[in-house]
Each structure stands twice: as C-alpha cells, then as structure tokens.
DRENTOR-720267 format. One record per residue: residue in one letter; x, y, z of N, C-alpha, C in turn. Coordinates in steps of 0.02 Angstrom, whole numbers, padded with zeros to 5 digits, always signed. Example, Ala and Ser with C-alpha at 12.3 -4.5 7.8 and 13.67 -1.06 7.14 Angstrom:
A+00660-00284+00390+00615-00225+00390+00660-00165+00390;S+00642-00112+00354+00684-00053+00357+00645+00002+00394;
REM end
This chain:
M+01431-01290-01360+01415-01287-01286+01462-01227-01248;A+01464-01171-01215+01490-01141-01186+01482-01139-01131;R+01533-01093-01091+01555-01074-01010+01518-01042-00979;I+01472-01062-00943+01453-01013-00896+01459-01006-00827;C+01447-00966-00825+01474-00951-00717+01416-00914-00698;L+01394-00933-00650+01335-00905-00605+01371-00870-00536;I+01339-00834-00518+01370-00790-00458+01323-00760-00399;S+01337-00782-00347+01279-00769-00310+01296-00727-00217;P+01289-00706-00190+01325-00697-00152+01284-00747-00074;G+01230-00787-00102+01198-00812-00062+01205-00886-00070;H+01168-00936-00027+01194-01011-00006+01146-01029-00070;L+01184-01064-00106+01139-01140-00143+01056-01132-00124;S+01063-01156-00069+01016-01178-00055+00925-01132-00010;T+00961-01057-00015+00942-00994-00013+00917-00977-00059;N+00938-01007-00139+00908-00963-00182+00905-00999-00232;P+00820-01039-00240+00817-01077-00287+00815-01067-00348;R+00816-00998-00360+00808-00979-00418+00859-00970-00469;L+00918-00988-00437+00977-00997-00447+00991-01040-00484;V+00995-01112-00427+00990-01167-00445+00938-01199-00517;K+00880-01154-00514+00830-01184-00563+00891-01160-00637;E+00905-01105-00625+00925-01090-00686+01020-01110-00714;A+01051-01128-00671+01107-01152-00658+01094-01242-00684;L+01044-01289-00671+01028-01343-00723+00990-01347-00774;A+00943-01300-00781+00942-01273-00848+00982-01255-00908;L+01009-01234-00882+01087-01224-00929+01121-01291-00920;K+01135-01307-00877+01200-01394-00908+01122-01432-00950;A+01071-01417-00933+01037-01473-00956+01008-01461-01054;A+01044-01393-01049+01031-01380-01115+01113-01364-01146;G+01158-01410-01129+01217-01465-01157+01286-01373-01117;H+01258-01361-01091+01327-01285-01057+01359-01307-01008;E+01413-01283-00999+01462-01310-00932+01441-01251-00879;V+01422-01250-00848+01395-01228-00783+01462-01219-00743;H+01457-01174-00695+01512-01152-00612+01455-01112-00584;V+01459-01121-00512+01429-01084-00482+01477-01037-00416;V+01490-00994-00402+01533-00938-00370+01457-00918-00329;H+01467-00951-00260+01421-00934-00189+01429-00906-00139;G+01394-00886-00113+01435-00863-00036+01399-00923+00018;S+01446-00919+00051+01422-00983+00121+01434-00906+00206;Y+01381-00922+00243+01373-00878+00282+01353-00922+00355;K+01302-00975+00351+01269-01006+00375+01278-01083+00380;H+01302-01104+00463+01294-01194+00457+01266-01228+00418;W+01176-01209+00432+01148-01243+00394+01126-01219+00325;G+01127-01169+00322+01163-01161+00230+01199-01190+00191;T+01265-01203+00227+01315-01245+00183+01291-01301+00196;V+01282-01346+00254+01253-01411+00257+01195-01427+00181;N+01149-01399+00204+01086-01400+00125+01115-01396+00065;D+01171-01355+00061+01207-01328-00030+01243-01414-00048;K+01266-01452+00010+01292-01506-00009+01262-01540-00077;P+01199-01566-00054+01166-01607-00103+01156-01578-00158;L+01126-01512-00182+01131-01460-00234+01184-01462-00277;A+01239-01450-00220+01298-01425-00261+01330-01500-00311;G+01296-01537-00290+01319-01618-00323+01291-01602-00376;R+01224-01611-00386+01172-01572-00451+01182-01543-00507;I+01216-01482-00471+01243-01437-00519+01321-01446-00552;G+01346-01475-00502+01415-01483-00553+01481-01452-00499;S+01495-01409-00531+01547-01380-00527+01520-01298-00448;T+01562-01297-00399+01543-01234-00371+01602-01217-00316;H+01595-01145-00308+01652-01139-00285+01614-01075-00198;A+01646-01114-00141+01580-01073-00079+01630-01022-00085;V+01612-00961-00061+01651-00905-00021+01636-00892+00041;P+01658-00895+00073+01643-00902+00152+01653-00817+00173;F+01596-00809+00210+01601-00731+00240+01550-00741+00306;G+01579-00687+00349+01500-00684+00421+01549-00749+00475;P+01541-00717+00543+01579-00739+00597+01583-00816+00610;T+01531-00855+00548+01539-00926+00573+01559-00985+00531;E+01560-00919+00457+01609-00978+00402+01639-00966+00384;A+01686-00886+00387+01724-00883+00365+01805-00901+00411;R+01858-00909+00397+01921-00907+00426+01910-00842+00480;R+01925-00822+00548+01912-00770+00569+01965-00709+00562;V+02026-00716+00521+02085-00692+00495+02043-00642+00437;T+01986-00697+00400+01947-00676+00321+01884-00622+00344;Y+01860-00661+00395+01811-00615+00434+01813-00537+00438;L+01874-00544+00479+01903-00489+00531+01921-00423+00444;R+01954-00474+00417+01973-00403+00335+01914-00397+00300;Q+01866-00448+00288+01793-00414+00269+01777-00378+00286;T+01746-00370+00356+01721-00347+00404+01743-00256+00424;L+01787-00251+00424+01830-00188+00411+01854-00162+00346;T+01859-00192+00295+01867-00152+00244+01773-00142+00231;R+01748-00162+00241+01676-00130+00237+01668-00064+00276;R+01683-00082+00342+01660-00028+00366+01692+00050+00351;A+01753+00038+00335+01813+00087+00336+01767+00104+00249;A+01749+00064+00216+01726+00096+00147+01658+00136+00160;R+01639+00102+00195+01555+00135+00222+01561+00220+00264;V+01613+00223+00290+01614+00276+00329+01648+00329+00283;L+01704+00318+00221+01716+00353+00179+01642+00360+00125;A+01636+00336+00119+01553+00337+00065+01515+00389+00098;S+01501+00396+00155+01484+00442+00185+01505+00498+00192;T+01542+00511+00191+01588+00576+00175+01575+00593+00117;T+01584+00571+00063+01581+00593-00024+01511+00608-00048;V+01510+00667-00089+01445+00686-00117+01430+00620-00177;R+01503+00615-00226+01483+00556-00260+01520+00503-00250;I+01484+00455-00239+01535+00370-00212+01556+00359-00267;E+01620+00332-00287+01661+00312-00345+01623+00234-00349;T+01656+00203-00410+01615+00135-00410+01650+00100-00366;W+01738+00079-00352+01758+00051-00324+01739+00042-00272;L+01743+00111-00225+01715+00130-00145+01646+00102-00131;A+01576+00115-00167+01537+00085-00173+01532-00022-00158;E+01583-00023-00211+01604-00112-00198+01597-00132-00141;E+01655-00091-00101+01674-00108-00048+01643-00069+00001;A+01590-00050+00000+01546-00043+00049+01478-00059+00046;H+01472-00105-00008+01412-00132-00012+01385-00199+00051;A+01435-00230+00032+01435-00284+00045+01510-00328+00069;P+01511-00375+00135+01587-00401+00151+01599-00460+00096;V+01551-00480+00043+01584-00539+00024+01610-00493-00054;T+01590-00441-00065+01605-00427-00137+01661-00453-00156;L+01703-00417-00138+01791-00420-00154+01791-00477-00151;D+01780-00520-00134+01791-00604-00124+01779-00638-00186;L+01691-00615-00197+01674-00639-00247+01709-00633-00321;R+01728-00567-00326+01769-00541-00388+01825-00563-00377;A+01857-00597-00331+01914-00641-00354+01902-00715-00358;A+01847-00721-00333+01827-00817-00355+01815-00813-00415;A+01777-00765-00443+01740-00789-00508+01801-00761-00565;A+01858-00717-00543+01911-00711-00581+01938-00772-00595;G+01931-00824-00558+01976-00855-00575+01964-00934-00610;H+01890-00907-00608+01869-00981-00684+01828-00920-00753;K+01860-00952-00801+01862-00917-00866+01802-00961-00895;A+01746-00910-00913+01703-00914-00933+01675-00869-01014;D+01619-00916-01026+01601-00859-01096+01551-00799-01073;L+01521-00831-01031+01445-00788-01009+01447-00801-00910;Y+01460-00710-00895+01442-00749-00820+01384-00698-00787;I+01349-00726-00759+01272-00681-00740+01271-00692-00661;A+01257-00626-00626+01267-00614-00565+01189-00626-00547;H+01176-00638-00494+01121-00614-00430+01130-00597-00383;Y+01081-00532-00385+01100-00476-00303+01165-00441-00344;V+01149-00383-00293+01214-00324-00326+01271-00353-00309;A+01299-00383-00238+01348-00393-00218+01362-00445-00280;A+01336-00462-00322+01389-00524-00368+01393-00478-00447;L+01375-00412-00466+01357-00377-00491+01448-00353-00507;P+01483-00343-00482+01532-00310-00490+01586-00380-00497;A+01568-00430-00484+01611-00483-00502+01607-00496-00557;A+01532-00498-00566+01522-00541-00668+01533-00484-00699;A+01553-00434-00706+01587-00365-00725+01661-00380-00758;Y+01696-00406-00672+01752-00377-00685+01796-00446-00715;A+01751-00509-00719+01801-00559-00758+01763-00587-00822;A+01704-00518-00821+01689-00543-00918+01731-00495-00941;R+01765-00416-00912+01826-00388-00946+01889-00433-00933;L+01877-00471-00876+01958-00508-00891+01958-00551-00952;Y+01918-00581-00967+01901-00643-00995+01863-00622-01076;N+01879-00559-01103+01845-00547-01138+01777-00593-01169;A+01733-00584-01118+01687-00604-01107+01599-00567-01109;R+01536-00598-01098+01492-00568-01086+01474-00587-00999;Y+01428-00512-00981+01394-00548-00907+01333-00532-00917;A+01281-00553-00878+01214-00529-00859+01186-00525-00793;F+01126-00497-00788+01124-00482-00707+01040-00531-00707;D+01030-00556-00654+00964-00557-00635+00942-00527-00565;A+00855-00503-00568+00843-00462-00522+00790-00505-00491;E+00804-00534-00451+00749-00559-00409+00705-00529-00378;D+00738-00465-00354+00691-00401-00336+00732-00337-00349;F+00676-00288-00347+00708-00235-00361+00755-00213-00316;H+00808-00192-00309+00848-00189-00272+00848-00129-00219;L+00858-00089-00265+00855+00006-00258+00770+00020-00179;G+00722-00025-00254+00666-00002-00204+00657-00069-00134;D+00697-00104-00113+00711-00138-00050+00727-00129+00022;L+00740-00057+00021+00738-00007+00094+00703+00022+00084;P+00665+00066+00122+00636+00118+00148+00652+00194+00124;D+00640+00236+00096+00654+00287+00070+00659+00342+00136;T+00700+00318+00194+00738+00334+00268+00794+00376+00248;P+00823+00410+00296+00887+00460+00300+00927+00402+00329;R+00897+00335+00357+00937+00292+00378+00972+00252+00323;H+00938+00253+00289+00945+00209+00223+00982+00224+00164;A+00984+00303+00159+01001+00329+00129+01059+00292+00086;L+01133+00293+00131+01180+00293+00108+01193+00209+00056;D+01148+00174+00106+01126+00105+00052+01120+00134+00004;K+01059+00149-00001+01012+00169-00068+01062+00197-00118;R+01123+00231-00111+01153+00277-00137+01230+00221-00177;I+01247+00170-00124+01278+00131-00139+01258+00101-00182;I+01195+00059-00192+01149+00011-00229+01157+00048-00307;H+01120+00109-00299+01128+00151-00356+01208+00155-00404;T+01256+00171-00381+01301+00162-00399+01331+00113-00428;I+01315+00044-00404+01347-00009-00418+01283-00027-00485;E+01228-00034-00488+01190-00054-00536+01197+00012-00585;A+01210+00068-00585+01198+00140-00630+01272+00121-00680;R+01319+00099-00641+01385+00092-00670+01374+00039-00727;Y+01352-00032-00694+01360-00105-00743+01282-00119-00790;L+01238-00093-00774+01181-00140-00793+01149-00124-00850;P+01190-00043-00878+01195-00031-00954+01230-00047-01013;H+01286-00093-00965+01321-00127-01010+01310-00206-01007;A+01264-00229-00960+01254-00288-00975+01222-00326-01034;A+01242-00387-01051+01230-00430-01121+01124-00413-01135;F+01100-00458-01038+01045-00447-01024+01034-00452-00971;V+00970-00426-00954+00946-00406-00873+00877-00435-00888;T+00865-00503-00843+00805-00531-00825+00768-00522-00757;A+00698-00505-00757+00680-00492-00675+00623-00544-00637;A+00600-00543-00604+00557-00599-00569+00479-00581-00566;S+00473-00527-00583+00409-00506-00615+00395-00443-00659;P+00347-00443-00695+00353-00385-00741+00359-00320-00710;M+00332-00299-00667+00340-00225-00623+00408-00236-00600;I+00450-00272-00566+00529-00260-00556+00551-00242-00621;A+00545-00268-00678+00564-00274-00747+00574-00194-00777;E+00506-00179-00767+00492-00116-00790+00521-00037-00713;A+00519-00067-00664+00553-00019-00623+00632-00014-00633;Y+00686-00092-00683+00742-00098-00691+00737-00018-00753;A+00700-00042-00796+00705-00012-00862+00716+00063-00852;E+00652+00068-00796+00647+00153-00792+00693+00170-00749;T+00706+00177-00718+00782+00199-00665+00842+00196-00701;Y+00862+00144-00737+00924+00160-00760+00919+00167-00837;E+00866+00177-00875+00872+00178-00954+00880+00139-00998;I+00860+00074-00955+00892+00003-00997+00846-00018-01042;P+00838-00074-01090+00789-00095-01107+00747-00147-01062;L+00686-00142-01065+00661-00165-01032+00660-00282-01022;P+00699-00291-00965+00724-00333-00952+00672-00393-00963;T+00681-00462-00980+00653-00475-00986+00620-00529-00913;T+00524-00529-00902+00507-00581-00848+00525-00631-00848;V+00559-00683-00791+00564-00751-00786+00533-00743-00743;H+00484-00759-00710+00439-00784-00659+00482-00826-00617;N+00468-00837-00529+00497-00866-00505+00454-00942-00484;V+00430-00994-00533+00401-01051-00546+00449-01101-00527;F+00399-01158-00542+00449-01225-00516+00440-01281-00569;P+00479-01336-00546+00479-01386-00629+00422-01427-00582;L+00388-01457-00631+00323-01504-00641+00328-01544-00621;Q+00397-01568-00603+00413-01631-00566+00401-01654-00498;N+00389-01572-00458+00372-01564-00405+00325-01553-00375;A+00270-01561-00437+00202-01561-00409+00135-01617-00409;P+00115-01609-00359+00052-01690-00350+00053-01704-00427;P+00041-01791-00411+00010-01800-00492-00070-01781-00515;A-00126-01749-00467-00177-01740-00477-00179-01676-00429;P-00257-01631-00448-00272-01607-00400-00313-01633-00329;T-00325-01608-00291-00352-01641-00245-00424-01570-00210;S-00476-01625-00185-00520-01555-00174-00505-01530-00095;K-00457-01554-00065-00446-01511+00025-00378-01532+00038;G-00340-01523+00091-00270-01512+00116-00306-01568+00162;T-00256-01615+00159-00236-01658+00208-00210-01666+00278;A-00173-01601+00275-00144-01590+00362-00215-01596+00412;E-00175-01622+00465-00238-01644+00517-00188-01591+00567;P-00219-01559+00629-00299-01547+00639-00297-01483+00559;G-00347-01480+00545-00369-01420+00494-00463-01389+00497;P-00453-01373+00473-00425-01347+00401-00373-01293+00414;S-00340-01284+00355-00270-01275+00366-00249-01212+00317;I-00217-01165+00342-00181-01118+00306-00105-01103+00290;Y-00057-01112+00261+00005-01116+00250+00044-01058+00218;W+00097-01063+00273+00147-01006+00242+00216-01018+00233;F+00245-01019+00195+00320-01034+00222+00391-00968+00185;S+00427-00988+00202+00498-00940+00207+00563-00954+00234;Q+00603-00945+00202+00684-00947+00243+00686-00941+00305;T+00666-00880+00318+00650-00834+00386+00575-00830+00389;I+00542-00863+00446+00482-00832+00518+00515-00765+00512;G+00487-00717+00518+00502-00643+00537+00440-00586+00513;P+00461-00513+00555+00428-00500+00543+00408-00443+00467;G+00358-00408+00456+00358-00385+00382+00330-00404+00338;R+00305-00469+00361+00269-00511+00296+00200-00530+00320;G+00177-00487+00351+00100-00484+00384+00071-00558+00413;L+00114-00574+00450+00094-00635+00486+00065-00606+00557;E+00072-00535+00552+00034-00543+00623-00048-00503+00604;T-00058-00491+00549-00115-00491+00531-00153-00547+00503;A-00116-00603+00496-00148-00659+00478-00143-00703+00548;L-00128-00693+00588-00149-00704+00655-00215-00687+00695;E-00215-00621+00673-00278-00590+00694-00317-00623+00640;A-00337-00632+00576-00371-00639+00541-00404-00719+00561;I-00353-00758+00569-00375-00815+00582-00435-00823+00649;A-00402-00798+00704-00439-00781+00746-00518-00762+00743;R-00512-00715+00703-00582-00704+00692-00616-00740+00646;A-00577-00781+00586-00616-00824+00539-00666-00863+00564;E-00725-00882+00522-00791-00916+00575-00748-01000+00562;S-00722-01017+00487-00698-01060+00475-00655-01124+00548;R-00621-01058+00577-00579-01097+00608-00526-01135+00615;P-00479-01078+00554-00423-01130+00536-00374-01129+00580;H-00315-01184+00563-00258-01179+00585-00204-01155+00544;F-00131-01128+00587-00113-01063+00524-00028-01113+00551;Y-00009-01134+00487+00045-01185+00469+00097-01136+00440;L+00173-01103+00492+00240-01072+00460+00288-01125+00451;R+00295-01120+00401+00370-01173+00380+00416-01109+00404;G+00476-01123+00424+00547-01075+00408+00578-01081+00468;A+00639-01023+00475+00671-01046+00529+00663-00961+00589;A+00640-00992+00629+00624-00911+00653+00681-00896+00743;E+00677-00844+00740+00714-00825+00785+00689-00822+00846;R+00709-00844+00926+00658-00886+00971+00636-00836+00985;S+00663-00774+00972+00604-00692+01021+00555-00710+00974;Y+00576-00703+00898+00493-00693+00839+00463-00758+00886;A+00467-00807+00877+00433-00876+00869+00403-00851+00949;E+00425-00837+01006+00379-00823+01059+00340-00735+01050;K+00349-00715+01014+00306-00660+01030+00246-00691+00966;L+00257-00711+00909+00212-00767+00885+00149-00806+00924;R+00204-00854+00953+00133-00891+01026+00123-00850+01068;T+00150-00762+01098+00119-00740+01105+00049-00708+01119;A+00054-00697+01036+00001-00645+01013-00050-00702+01015;A-00032-00777+00971-00114-00819+00955-00138-00823+01025;L-00095-00837+01075-00111-00859+01149-00166-00792+01200;Q-00167-00732+01159-00198-00681+01178-00272-00679+01128;A-00263-00727+01089-00307-00715+01019-00351-00754+01047;G-00326-00799+01069-00351-00846+01084-00359-00926+01056;I-00311-00942+01002-00273-00987+00941-00209-01017+00943;A-00187-01021+01013-00131-01041+01038-00119-01122+01013;D-00193-01147+01000-00180-01226+00987-00197-01234+00933;R-00198-01174+00881-00208-01175+00801-00127-01139+00778;L-00082-01127+00806-00035-01101+00776+00012-01164+00757;H+00040-01164+00714+00091-01238+00703+00161-01211+00676;L+00222-01205+00690+00283-01190+00670+00328-01258+00649;L+00334-01244+00584+00347-01320+00556+00425-01324+00548;P+00485-01323+00532+00551-01315+00522+00572-01346+00445;L+00613-01292+00430+00642-01297+00366+00648-01366+00329;A+00635-01352+00259+00624-01429+00212+00667-01394+00174;P+00707-01462+00113+00748-01436+00054+00667-01417+00007;P+00727-01360-00032+00670-01327-00088+00640-01362-00130;D+00670-01446-00155+00643-01485-00189+00584-01503-00156;E+00568-01515-00097+00521-01538-00064+00459-01491-00059;L+00445-01443-00053+00416-01375-00023+00342-01401-00068;E+00341-01400-00145+00279-01409-00186+00239-01497-00160;R+00267-01541-00135+00236-01598-00108+00219-01581-00048;L+00259-01535+00003+00245-01527+00083+00172-01489+00059;G+00192-01453+00026+00128-01390+00035+00055-01419+00011;A+00066-01481-00046-00017-01497-00058-00030-01512-00001;A-00024-01515+00055-00072-01541+00113-00095-01487+00147;Y-00080-01438+00124-00136-01369+00162-00189-01349+00131;D-00237-01331+00148-00308-01299+00092-00284-01240+00071;L-00259-01200+00109-00245-01117+00066-00197-01098+00070;G-00132-01058+00046-00093-01004+00056-00086-00973+00057;L-00058-00940+00111-00051-00843+00117-00013-00831+00084;V-00011-00742+00048+00033-00709+00017+00036-00640+00074;G+00031-00627+00110+00025-00577+00131+00067-00520+00150;E+00097-00500+00092+00148-00441+00112+00122-00388+00105;L+00175-00346+00147+00160-00279+00132+00183-00212+00089;E+00150-00173+00104+00178-00102+00061+00238-00068+00094;A+00266-00098+00138+00316-00064+00169+00387-00024+00120;T+00397-00051+00054+00464-00040+00026+00413-00041-00054;R+00437-00024-00091+00414-00027-00156+00436-00091-00189;N+00488-00098-00171+00508-00194-00195+00469-00232-00179;R+00427-00232-00106+00360-00281-00085+00331-00239-00132;Q+00304-00184-00149+00227-00168-00179+00239-00231-00257;I+00296-00226-00273+00284-00249-00372+00308-00291-00358;S+00343-00339-00308+00366-00418-00341+00317-00472-00308;L+00335-00509-00354+00296-00583-00357+00348-00652-00312;T+00312-00670-00249+00382-00714-00227+00378-00768-00253;N+00410-00805-00225+00420-00887-00238+00367-00931-00208;K+00342-00907-00144+00301-00960-00134+00212-00938-00175;L+00208-00901-00200+00156-00885-00214+00146-00934-00285;F+00199-00943-00325+00193-00995-00365+00215-01072-00358;S+00231-01079-00307+00264-01142-00248+00192-01180-00245;Y+00137-01122-00217+00052-01147-00175+00038-01166-00261;L+00043-01136-00308-00007-01131-00379+00014-01223-00396;L+00092-01241-00383+00108-01309-00430+00072-01344-00386;S+00079-01339-00300+00047-01399-00261-00035-01381-00270;G-00069-01354-00305-00146-01351-00306-00147-01343-00245;V-00129-01292-00227-00163-01218-00190-00176-01158-00186;P-00248-01119-00157-00274-01067-00201-00233-01031-00177;V-00206-00953-00172-00192-00908-00158-00239-00873-00128;V-00202-00852-00043-00253-00787-00022-00202-00733-00024;A-00195-00679-00052-00140-00636-00059-00169-00565-00047;S-00134-00527-00001-00126-00463+00000-00139-00415-00062;G-00169-00357-00068-00183-00330-00124-00151-00304-00132;I-00067-00300-00136-00017-00262-00153-00012-00256-00227;T+00010-00198-00289+00025-00178-00343+00016-00258-00395;A+00090-00266-00364+00094-00341-00422+00033-00398-00423;H+00016-00413-00367-00066-00469-00332-00108-00424-00386;C-00108-00357-00386-00179-00355-00412-00177-00371-00487;R-00123-00353-00512-00101-00340-00601-00102-00428-00617;L-00091-00447-00577-00075-00556-00581-00141-00552-00575;A-00209-00541-00533-00274-00586-00501-00302-00590-00571;P-00316-00551-00601-00361-00583-00669-00314-00647-00710;D-00259-00656-00715-00228-00721-00738-00252-00775-00702;L-00254-00770-00629-00251-00841-00591-00345-00834-00584;G-00371-00778-00582-00445-00826-00572-00458-00828-00517;S-00486-00910-00496-00524-00930-00424-00456-00958-00377;A-00411-00966-00421-00330-00960-00375-00306-00931-00348;M-00352-00856-00364-00301-00815-00306-00372-00762-00278;T-00386-00752-00222-00413-00707-00157-00374-00673-00156;L-00389-00601-00158-00356-00527-00143-00389-00511-00090;F-00354-00468-00022-00390-00463+00017-00360-00387+00033;T-00377-00339+00061-00356-00265+00069-00276-00284+00131;V-00218-00239+00105-00180-00250+00152-00176-00228+00224;G-00152-00283+00257-00155-00277+00330-00225-00261+00352;D-00288-00283+00309-00368-00291+00348-00369-00361+00379;A-00350-00368+00449-00374-00455+00464-00437-00470+00455;S-00503-00433+00457-00565-00432+00452-00573-00452+00373;A-00550-00421+00323-00547-00423+00253-00526-00509+00246;L-00457-00521+00275-00419-00589+00257-00466-00633+00285;A-00479-00649+00346-00541-00675+00381-00579-00711+00337;A-00612-00626+00310-00675-00656+00253-00674-00679+00197;A-00603-00671+00152-00572-00714+00110-00556-00811+00123;I-00544-00793+00181-00521-00879+00205-00594-00914+00227;D-00631-00871+00257-00693-00918+00259-00745-00924+00179;A-00739-00865+00146-00749-00882+00063-00746-00952+00041;M-00681-00977+00056-00660-01033+00025-00676-01099+00073;L-00648-01091+00159-00663-01149+00194-00713-01161+00193;L-00765-01118+00195-00835-01143+00215-00872-01161+00167;Y-00860-01174+00117-00883-01188+00060-00843-01259+00011;P-00854-01296+00030-00805-01342-00006-00808-01371-00077;Q-00868-01346-00101-00877-01337-00174-00808-01281-00208;C-00815-01231-00169-00768-01168-00188-00716-01201-00190;L-00679-01216-00132-00617-01246-00131-00590-01287-00159;A-00622-01353-00189-00602-01377-00223-00583-01342-00305;A-00658-01323-00320-00641-01301-00411-00564-01261-00389;A-00563-01218-00341-00516-01170-00326-00454-01219-00334;R-00448-01273-00304-00378-01290-00302-00371-01333-00359;A-00427-01348-00407-00406-01376-00484-00384-01343-00526;H-00433-01300-00512-00386-01211-00562-00319-01190-00545;A-00290-01207-00468-00224-01178-00464-00197-01210-00510;W-00190-01300-00449-00158-01364-00514-00165-01360-00584;H-00214-01344-00609-00217-01340-00688-00175-01276-00691;L-00181-01205-00681-00137-01133-00715-00064-01164-00711;A-00042-01204-00670+00042-01232-00646+00052-01261-00695;Q-00009-01323-00713+00041-01371-00757+00025-01349-00833;E-00010-01298-00855-00006-01265-00927+00036-01208-00922;R+00039-01175-00871+00070-01104-00881+00130-01093-00830;F+00117-01067-00766+00156-01063-00719+00199-01093-00697;N+00250-01137-00739+00296-01202-00719+00362-01161-00752;W+00421-01202-00716+00479-01189-00751+00507-01205-00818;E+00490-01268-00852+00486-01298-00885+00446-01239-00943;A+00404-01199-00918+00351-01149-00991+00418-01104-00987;E+00447-01065-00906+00486-01026-00915+00550-01018-00920;A+00585-01088-00926+00658-01089-00942+00677-01063-01009;P+00626-01080-01059+00657-01045-01118+00647-00980-01166;L+00632-00949-01087+00645-00875-01102+00712-00849-01077;L+00735-00889-01033+00801-00872-01013+00861-00902-01049;L+00834-00955-01081+00906-01012-01123+00906-00943-01191;A+00839-00922-01203+00822-00879-01260+00896-00814-01280;K+00882-00797-01197+00949-00718-01182+00989-00742-01184;V+01035-00825-01151+01082-00837-01160+01124-00840-01203;E+01079-00871-01269+01096-00907-01329+01113-00830-01381;A+01080-00766-01339+01074-00697-01391+01163-00695-01371;A+01154-00668-01314+01209-00658-01289+01291-00692-01296;L+01288-00768-01318+01324-00792-01335+01349-00774-01420;R+01284-00781-01458+01295-00776-01529+01343-00685-01531;D+01297-00630-01500+01334-00572-01484+01412-00598-01469;R+01428-00611-01437+01504-00607-01400+01524-00642-01455;G+01524-00691-01497+01539-00741-01573+01566-00686-01620;R+01528-00657-01625+01513-00604-01666+01570-00542-01660;T+01597-00526-01591+01621-00476-01592+01705-00490-01563;A+01692-00554-01545+01760-00592-01510+01807-00586-01574;
REM end
C-alpha cells in the first residue's frame, strides 16, 4: 500500500474526475489524501459528503467568501504584486509565475508539504508546483492530470498574453520531470506532448461508473413536457453554444423543450429568457438546479437528446471531450454535438449515438434534432446504442485500469531509485 496525495485548486464537488481517481486508488488499496481548494459556499456544502467517501481531505480556503479576511488579503495582494512584476520581465522566473498564477497556489503548496506521500498527483496548473515541491521534500514522485490543455484554454489575444506566459513557465518547468501525465482526450495528450516535448500522455476519458447508469436503455425520455433536449454544467453561461441551441429549438419542427441544469448568474439567466421570448419559445426553456455528481446520469436518462454545443473559441475547446458527453452516453442518451475537431475524431467510434452539426449553425442543429425526434425508431435505436457503448467501453471501470497502471509504474520506479 502506498500513500498518494491528490491536489487540486477546486472543490471536490466541481471535479468529478478527481473524485473518481481518489476512489479508484482507495479501492486499489492505497492510502489517499486529497488537498483541494475551497472558494464557494455551495461548493463547501457539496464537498462534505464526497470527503466522507474519499477519507482524508484538507480544504484550502481562498476567495472573499471562504477565506478569512486576512488570508484573502494576503492571497490577493501577493498575486497582484507578482502579476505586476511578471508583466515587466522578459523572462518570468518559476517562483514568480507560481505567485502570479492563482491566489491559492502558495497555500496549496504549504498544505501538500504537510502531508508525506509516495506520489503526488496534481490537477490543474495551480496544483503542479505544490505536487513538485512536496515530492522533492519527501523524496517522492509527482504526476499531472490534464483535464484541459491549459495553455490553449485562453484566446491568443494581447489581453491574455501574460496569463499564457505564466502557464507556460509553470508547465515547462515541471512537466518534463513528472513521473507521468494523463489527459482527458487524445488531442489534449497530443498537444502536451508537442508543446513540452514530453512522452505522449495516457488518455483517460472523462467517463463515469457503471453503477450510475440506468439498468436498461429506454426508447425515449420521460421528461414532461417533451420532447426534450438536455444540457448540464456547473455553470450556465456564455461561450457554450446555448444561444445557437435556442435558435435551433425555435426552428425545429419537432418543437422540443430545452432543459438546462446548472448554476446561472441572474443576468445571464435573464438574457436566455429574453432570447427565448423573442424566439417564441419562452414556455420551452427550463432552468434546473445543480444536482449531486452521482445523480447526473440517473437524471439525464429522463431526456431524449443531450447537447454538447462547444464552440471553437480556443484551441482547448477544439480538442477537448467534455464530461457531459460521456455522462449522456451512460444515461443512454444520444449526443447532438458541434463539429469541433475532437468530436469529429470521436464520432466514428460512437456511430448513431452521436450526430454532428456545423459549429454555431442553428439550422444544422435544428435538422440534427429533427432527424432524431421526428423519427421514434431512429431515436430508440440511438438510445440503445448509446447505452450499450457506455456499458461496454465508455465507463470508469474500463478507464480506471489505465490510471492505476501508470500509478503502479511510478511507484515501482520510486522504489528502485529510493
């Protein structure tokens, strides 16, 4: 049994990938400790039941609502001063990039250093310095899980140039020395290998446990009123193709209802309602509250189709495969997806369970929706195919061994070099 410490700047409840990883490592017999950020009250509340399942956790508060005032001021002023200094230098030193990147970075490092482990696994850039520092302190090893291509998560504009330099400085310093890197999509893995000249990371898809799936496929959803299009995320906000979806739903002959699940800022929720009213579908837009991660597949099974309408605003968006895509499959719900590069590469593997439409094209999306909802036999066949794909291939039980194999190899290598 090894001691493994997972580190993330976010809440447990906003990172199902980390929770699945922790539970898989625990089930494999390892002692797992999780150091994670805490910055929203609702996140802190939702973290509690997850922390009980994982076991040992250490929450690191930051932000105006969760951190003590003196801590918040220190974090904010340190980061602000570091960013000013970084903006004036031609070459950003690693220590400066760490202080400038995120307000929680230094506190994550201190928390990780307080827990001795054999392997530290970082999630997100803000956790990478903490994993490397603690590993060096205890003569251990560290690894990195890339849920996104973080350098490509920002537009290539002057406004974001400093942030991209900071991210590159941190990743270039630590990734070449990591025991392994995992990635959430094949194209994210390729981007990291190309950018930092590291071995191709192992792809571990954002799939979910079979226990979350409905017991059998169904021919259609049960949500009323219907027919139904479903979309979920932690945050309901711009840049996710929702505006295109509203326009498509107004054009679709099948007259579907649009169900959105997540936390929406009041201003954006009003914007969506206004757009729906102007399109004549105000009665077909439904905003649903957040739900616990373990319930999303059960809840998702009630809808006819799942939408993944990602845009091409950044390179990361073009090459990512989101959680919701695989959640829909496990629910037995076919996916209607925008034709970004990553979706186009995956589509042949999914067959009738995924229908592509041109990015940002409301008419194409309306046609894709109608091709399913106007033909019950096609919908039923696609739902059955989605459910079987998830049962046979796209589930956590199939992907977890890939992660566990990398962990075991890293631990063996540490034993030989200790």
